[in-house]
N, C-alpha and C positions, 0 to 999 in steps of 0.2 A: 864306582857303584860300592855304596856300603855294604859292610860284612852284616850279614844276616846274624841276627841277637838272638840268643839261645837260654833256655832256661830247663836243665834238666834236673827232676828231683832223683835223689839216690837215699833210701831207705837205710836208717842206721838205728839197730835197736840193741836194749840196754840201758836199765837203769840201776843205779844201787842207793840205797836207804841207811844214813848213817846216823847214829845219835850219839852227842859229845854232851861235855858237862855245860855247854854256851848254848844247846839248844840243838833239834833233830834237823836234818836237812836230807832232802832228795840229789843225788848228784845226775843233772839229766844230761851234760856232758862230763866227762872227767878231766884230769887237769894233765897238761901237756905242754911241758917246758918249750916245748919248737913250736908252740901253737903262735898265732898273734892274738889281740887282746879282742876281746869282746868291747862293740863299741855302744849297742844300743840294745834295749828289751821293749816289749810290747805284749801287753796282754789284751785279748779280746775282750768283748764286752761282757759275753755269755761265760768268759774264764774256760773256755773249753781249748782254746789256741794261744801257745805263745810267740811271736815272734823273735827272732833274735839277727842280731850282724854280726859279724866276726870274720875276721882274714883268715885266707889258707895258706899268704904268704907267697913267694913267686912260684911261678909256676913256667915248666921248662918251654910249653908249649904257647905261653902268652907274655908278653912284654909286660912288665912290671909287677902287679900283685892282682892276685884272682879273690874276689872276692865273696862269702857265702850269706846267704840270707837262709836260715833255719827256721821252720814252723814245727815246735812241739803239740802234736797231739794230746791232750789229756784221757779223751775216751778211750782211745787206741794203744795210750804208753806208746806212741812208736815218734822218733823224729827223723823228719825229712830236711835233706840239705839241697841248696841249688846254686850255682854261679850266678853272682848277679853282674851285670856290666857298671864299671869303675868301684871306687871307694864308697862302700855304704855307711853313711854317718848315723842314719834314724830312721824308725820304721813305726807303722802306727796303723792297725787296723780301722775300717770304717765300723760307724755304730751298729749295722746288722751283722758284721763279720765277711760279709761278702768279698773285700777287698780289702788289699795291702797295698799300703803306702811307703814307698821309701826312696829317701835323697843320695844320690849321688856327686861324685864327680861333675857330672854333666847334665844334671837338672834335678827334675822329680819322676819317676815311675810309680806305675799299678801293677800291681797282682790280681787276676781274679782267680778268689781264693777256691771257688767251686771248681774249676778246670786246671787249676797251679799253671798260669798260662800269663806270661806277662803282655802288657799293653802297655801301648805310650803313643803318643803320635806320631802318623802315620807319615812318613819321608816321601818327596817326589817319586822315589825312586821304588816306591811300594813296601821299603823296610822300615822295620819300628826305630823309634829314635824318642828321644828323653824329652819332657815338656823343656825347656831350655830356659835358664832363670843366669843371667850376666854376671852373679858376682855366686859364692861359693854357699851353699845350703846349709845347714847345722841342725835345723830340728824340723820335724813334720808330725801335723795331729789334724786330724778329721773335727768339724765342728759337729756338735753334740746333734744338732737337729737340723740335719740337712745332710746332702750329698757332696758339702765343700771341704777341700784339702786345707790348710794352711801351712806355708812352709817360710820359714826365715833365715834369713844371711846375711852375706856383706854388704849387700844394697838394701837391704829391708824385709817386708815380707810382702808374700806372693799367694794370691789363693787361686786353685784350679777349680771349678766345677765340673761335674760327671759329662754336660753335656757342650761345656764350652772350652776354653784355650784359659793359658796360663796368664794371669793378668796380676799387675802389682797394685796394691793396696796400701793407704797409709805413707806416703809418697813425703820423702824429706827425713825420712828415720832410718839411717842404714846403720850397718854392723847393729844387726839383733842378734843375740848370743844363744836366747832362750825362749822357750814358748812353751806352754801349757792352757787347754780350754778346759773350762769347767764343765762335769757330766749334765750340770741342772738350767744350760744354756744362759748363764749369767753372763759370760764373757770370753777373754782371750786373756792371760797373764805373759807379758811378753820385759825381756829383759834387752836392754840396748848397752852397746860399748861404745858410746859417743866421750870423747876425751871430757867434754865438762858436764858430762851426766853418767858418768860409769857409777856411781853411786845411786841411782835410779832406776826403781821398776815401775812399771804401769799396766792399770786393766783397762783395756777397749772391749766394745762390743764388738764381737764378732762379723757380723753384717757388714757394718759400716767404718768401723775402725774408731769411730768416737769415744773420746775420751771420757773414761768412769772416773778414776781418782790416779794419784800418783803416790807412791809408796817411796817416802822421804826419812832417813833416818840413819841409816847404813855408813859405817867412816871409811868404807873401802869396797871397791869393786863388789857387784853382786853377780853370783855366779850362776846360779839356777833359780825356780820357781816353779810352784806349784801347788792347784787348787787343794784346800784340805778338808772341802766338805762346808754345810752349814753356811754359807758366803764366807767363808774364809780362804785366805791364801796365804801359804809360807815360803819364805826367800833366805837362802845362805849367802854367807858373805866372806870376802878374804879378811874381813875383820873379824872373823873367829866369833862369828855368830849366826843364829838362824833366827827371823823375826815372824811372829805370827799376825797376820794384818786382818781387818776387815776390810772385803776384797771393796764394796761399793763406798765405803766414807775414806780409808785409806790410813786410818788409825792404825796405830800401832797398838798390840793386844799383850805378847809375850815376846820377851827375848829370852835365848839359849844362849849360855854360852858353850863352843865346840871346839874340839880340835883344830890345828891350825890347817890350812890350803884343805878347803872343803871341793870337791869335786861334782859331786851330783846329790841329788836331793831329792828325796820321794816321799809323797803324801800317802796317807791310807783315806778311802773316801769318807768315813765318817770323821776325819779330819783328826782324831785322838791319836794316834802315831805316826812319828817321822821318821826316816832311815838318811842315813848319811855318811857318805863315803868319801873317803880322803887321800890326798897323796900320798903316793908309797906307804898305805897301812892295806893288810889283809885282810881288815875287820868291816864288818857294819855295827853303825851307834844306832840304838833306836832311842827316841825320845818320846815322852807325855810332851803333845802340843800343848794343854790344858794346863798344866802344873808349871812347865820347863825345867821338868827332872830327867834325868837319865834312866833310860828301863831296863836298858842292858846290851852287850855287846856279844854280834855273833862272830865266833871263827870257826875254820876250817877249809879256805880256799887255796894258803898257802903263798898266796900271790898277791899282788896290790887289786881290790876291789874296782871295776871301771866301769860297770852298768846295774841300774837298780829297775824294778819295776814291782808295783803292789797290785794285786788282784783285785778286779772292782767290787766284792763281796768285803775284802779287807782281813781277809785268813791267809792270804799268803804271800810273802815277799820273795820274789826271784832276782837273783844276783849272778854278775857274769864279771868276770878277771883276766888279766893279763896274761897268764896261763892258758886261758881258752875256756876252763871250767865254767859250768854254768848250774847254779844249785837252786832248789826252791827251799823257802823256811815257813815253816809255822810262825804266825804271828799273834800277841795277846789280843784277845777279842775284850 
């Protein structure tokens, strides 16, 4: 018989506000050199909640690592942590904020935010299990106009609807490494790690997976992708550039030279500000997407920054680091 899954919330209070020469930030989680890295951050559509996936490290009562999902309540100024099943690599809120989807090493899970209750597929023994996926899942996002969640991983893209089961879509495209969904319903932006297409990204319709455009022009592997508002999408590559594209046509609009080894990219909803983080870099780089010029560099973490998320109104940037710290910064409007 499978061991029951549990998810207990533990309140953790305390916020620090810091001002420095490179911008002001609020410390939601203070740095801890013994902590494991923050893997992903997600902001609810109404801006009132922030989800964070981070590791606790090895626990005596568990085999391997115990992982945390944290949810920061902006209204209450409170951070709740709960233990998640398996290594969490990505999280996303549903459009109405009622569900939190996250992917772990054993599949796709959902959390009912109204009751902080873990939900999943019901096993034959009556216990909860994940919506299984044959390959490793790397990113999850909700479709803007509906209850469907999309997750991408080592054997392609899968879709889950609230009243159905996990199903594969867009077959024949393995090694999906990054994914973003447009807020205006345009479609899904995807990066595939295929050996013969590693410099390529795609825009596809969310419902059918039909191809809208291909983004060709990078000279090395595309690492991340995000929608930048007004029908644009941005990509970051190991060729040390960020490119801004017209999503429907695939036309390259802007190219920005960046420091090497970008690991993550975040776009403001209005499309003006791009944020990038880089390998072994404790700073965050901000870019003007329309002019291709640097806006500034944010420093304060003290350890390599590993996760980024921008609030739906574009006013705040959330960042997580390898030392477990999580900050929120004010962005230029």
